[in-house]
C-alpha positions in Angstrom: -9.9 16.0 58.7 -9.6 17.0 62.1 -11.2 19.7 64.7 -13.5 19.6 67.9 -15.7 17.4 67.4 -14.1 15.1 65.4 -14.9 11.6 65.8 -13.0 9.7 63.1 -9.8 8.9 62.2 -7.6 10.1 65.2 -10.0 9.6 67.7 -9.9 5.9 67.0 -6.2 6.3 67.4 -6.8 7.7 70.3 -9.0 5.0 71.4 -6.8 2.6 70.9 -4.1 4.0 72.9 -6.0 3.9 75.5 -7.3 0.0 75.2 -3.8 -0.7 74.7 -2.0 1.4 77.2 0.3 2.6 74.6 0.3 5.1 71.5 1.9 2.7 68.3 2.7 3.0 65.0 3.5 0.2 62.1 6.9 -0.4 62.3 8.9 3.2 62.2 5.9 5.2 61.6 7.4 7.5 58.8 4.1 6.9 56.5 2.6 10.3 55.8 -1.1 11.4 56.5 -2.5 14.4 54.8 -4.8 16.5 57.0 -7.2 19.8 57.1 -9.3 21.1 60.1 -12.9 20.7 59.1 -13.7 24.3 59.4 -11.2 24.8 56.5 -12.3 22.1 54.9 -16.0 23.5 55.1 -14.8 27.1 53.7 -13.4 25.7 50.6 -16.2 23.8 49.4 -18.1 27.0 50.0 -15.5 28.5 47.7 -15.6 25.1 45.6 -19.5 25.9 45.1 -19.3 30.1 44.5 -16.0 29.8 42.5 -15.4 26.3 40.7 -16.1 25.0 37.3 -18.7 22.1 36.9 -16.4 18.9 37.3 -13.7 20.7 39.3 -11.3 18.6 41.5 -10.4 19.8 44.7 -8.2 18.8 47.4 -8.7 19.8 50.8 -5.3 19.7 52.4 -3.8 21.7 54.8 -0.7 19.0 55.8 0.2 17.6 52.9 1.6 14.5 54.8 1.7 13.8 58.5 4.4 11.5 59.7 2.0 9.0 61.7 5.4 8.3 64.3 4.2 12.5 65.0 0.9 12.0 65.7 1.4 8.9 67.7 3.8 11.1 70.1 0.8 13.6 70.6 -1.2 11.2 71.0 1.2 9.8 73.5 1.8 12.9 75.7 -1.9 13.9 75.3 -3.0 10.5 77.4 0.5 10.0 79.2 1.0 6.8 77.7 4.5 5.9 75.9 4.8 5.7 72.1 5.8 2.1 70.9 6.1 0.6 67.4 4.5 -2.3 66.5 5.8 -4.7 64.1 3.9 -5.0 60.5 3.2 -8.3 60.8 1.3 -8.1 64.7 -0.2 -4.8 63.1 -4.4 -6.2 62.9 -3.4 -7.8 66.5 -3.1 -4.5 67.9 -5.1 -1.8 65.8 -8.1 -4.6 64.8 -10.0 -4.1 61.6 -8.1 0.1 61.8 -4.7 -1.4 60.9 -5.5 -0.9 57.5 -5.7 2.6 57.3 -3.1 3.2 60.2 -0.6 1.8 57.2 -1.0 4.1 54.3 1.4 6.3 53.0 -1.0 8.9 51.4 0.8 11.9 50.2 -1.6 14.8 48.8 -1.2 18.5 47.6 -3.9 21.3 47.7 -1.2 23.5 45.4 -3.9 23.9 42.2 -6.8 24.5 44.9 -5.0 26.9 46.5 -4.0 28.6 43.4 -7.5 28.4 41.9 -9.5 29.2 44.4 -7.4 31.4 46.4 -8.1 29.1 49.2 -5.7 29.5 52.5 -6.2 27.0 55.1 -6.5 29.2 58.5 -7.4 26.7 61.2 -4.9 24.8 63.2 -3.0 21.7 61.7 -3.3 18.4 62.6 -0.2 18.5 65.5 -0.9 21.6 66.8 -5.2 20.9 67.1 -4.0 17.5 68.8 -2.0 20.0 70.9 -4.7 21.9 72.1 -6.2 18.9 74.4 -9.8 18.4 73.0 -9.3 15.1 71.6 -8.3 14.0 75.5 -11.2 15.2 76.9 -13.1 12.4 79.5 -15.6 10.6 77.7 -14.6 11.5 74.3 -14.9 8.4 71.7 -14.6 7.3 68.5 -17.9 6.7 66.3 -15.4 4.4 64.1 
């Protein structure tokens, strides 16, 4: 999830880029991350409570897969740092414990959720949210 006051995954990537002076990917960064704005996710969970049968699985996903290199590029632009590829073997040294998460290639869909509950994300997608600039405000850090 992403959005103003987000303190998790994207802010952690930004923290690493700030600390290292480079916004990096593992290898070519073609692995995909699904994403959803936190306000869209909140609205979906309200819909699920109101409309979904008990035990129904829902997927709060707007971006079915954002390439990590696109995220790293947006972070590099937001911080004014270069974007680079880190070989997989060097990822733990660069990213620390977060290397495992950065390497994940996750594809997911909310097509059934949208159909069953009539949910349609309305907030900015991840890259648009990054372009708004609030992730790069002075003093903002990850909680991870």
